[in-house]
Residue, then its C-alpha position, 0 to 999 in steps of 0.5 A: m645520108t638519111t636522117t632515119a634508120p636506113d635500109l643499108i649501111v656501107l662500112h668503108e675507109h676509102p671514100e673515093w672508092q665508094k663514089p660510084l656505088f653511092a651514086a648508083l644507090q642514090r640513082r635507084g633511091v635506095s636508103f643508105e648510110p656510109f659508116d667510115v671505120t677510120r674514126a668510129a665507135f660503137s657500143n654493145l648496147d647499140p641496136r642494129r640500125a639497118r636491114l642490111y650491111f655491106n663491108q667495103a673495108s680494105p686490108s690495105a687501109y694501113i698503107r693509107g694511115n688507117t691501120r685502126a680501121v681494120p680491127l674496128a671493122l672486124a669487131y663491129m661486124r662480129t657484133l652486128e652478126l651476134l645481133g642477127a644482122r645480115v652483113l654482106n662480106g661479113a666478119g668471116v669473109f673479111a677475116l679470110e681476106l685479111s690472111k693470105s695464109a688462110q687463103a692458101t690453106l683454103l685453096r689447098t683444102l679445095g684441091i686447087d693448084c695454089p702457091r706453096s706458102i710459109t707463114f712466119n713472124d721471125v726470119g730465123a724460123l724460116r730456117a726450119y724450111e730451108r731445104d724446101i724453099r726454092w729461090p727466087s721466092l715471093l715475100k708478101p705480108d699476110q695482111g696484103g692489099s694493093g700489092a704493098r710490100i711484096a718483093v721477089v727475094d733470092s735468099l734468106a740473107q736478103i730477107e734478113a737484110l730487108f727486115a733489119a733495114d726497116p723493122n716497120v716492114w713487119l706492120p701491120d700484124n707482124l706476119f709475112l709469107l714466103q711464097e712459091y714464085l710462079p714464073h709467067d709472062p708479065n706482059h700476058g698478065i693475070v686473070r681476075l674474075e669478079f663475082l656477085g652473089g656467087e655468079l660470075l659478073y665479068a672476067m678481065r686480063v690484068v697486064t702487070h708489066g711486072r708490077f704488083n699493084l693490081c688494084p682495079s679501082p680507076v682511082c688507083n690505076p686509071d685507064e689514062d694518066a697517073g693514078a692516086c694510089e697510096a700504095p708505095p711502088q715495089q719496083k725501082v725500074e720504070a714500067p708501063p702502067v698496069e693494063f685492064h682488058p675485058f676477057p670474055e673468052v675466059p675458060q669455063d673450067a677456070v670459072a668453075t674453079a673460081t666459083r667453087i672458091v667463092r662459094a667455099a669462102k662465102l663471098d658475096v661480092g669479090g674477085i678471084e685471081y689466077l695466073e698461067t705459069d710458064g710451065g703450063r699450070r693454072v694457079f689460083y692465088d688471091i681471094n679479094a672480098n673488097s672488090n673495086l669494080r672497073p666500069s670500063v671493063a664491065a662496059a665492054f660486056g654491056f652493063d654498069p657493074f654498080e647497077r648490078v651490085v645495087d640490083f643484088f642489094v635490092r634482092q637481099l633487102a627483099t629477103n631480109g625485110 
């Protein structure tokens, strides 16, 4: 950590995820400082301290006991931007990542095939849409993260029973989505495209084996052995670990669609996910501003992803001097 004003400040709440990035910044001699948003304060009299800020706060903070990190990070980024600071993956991008319903609407307005989604804060309110719901459906929190609290449900009665059994399921923001279930081969998995500065960094196939935790961080889902993810498992059945494979043959029209999403969302660093249904649809469904890059996948393409991120930072610093 620097003792003088750094060139870069990284907002984060999961230090283990940041180790590869911080190591790359140190190797390159970039003056930076971490800002842990789990226990923090700021004043409206504080000047901006850095030439560049990078947001690595995660929507899944609440499953690690860091529920307060998200509103603090969002408020701090809004303050920084009012002060004229350049914040990568800033307040607008973070607000989009925090809302699966907003993501679904953005995809819809772009004319991109995406799941039909109903957002609700009371199970009884779903009855207004009962004729439109097709079962099974996917139940997920509006503020997602690491696949936490996602479930496949077969009826409104099952949803009512789920929330009645544990009202804390509503946390952290009392909003849920009932989303179109997309039958697909779980052994074929989904595709995640990682972007940096509006351009594709790499693509990978994520073989889910029916799991919902697709976090690409080796901390949560390592290449070998068990991970240390704090997201509770959704499935009670035994299933192999999630697999991550390089996908150099990703279709170019899929890349073009994902690039449109990235640019519409004003995403600086992040991932876009889609799947191919049993019925032949290519459906985009997730926009991730917090991107845990996977070194083993990037290595198959011949580079260190965190070195590429630092290259991007250096370019941004050169234009924000």
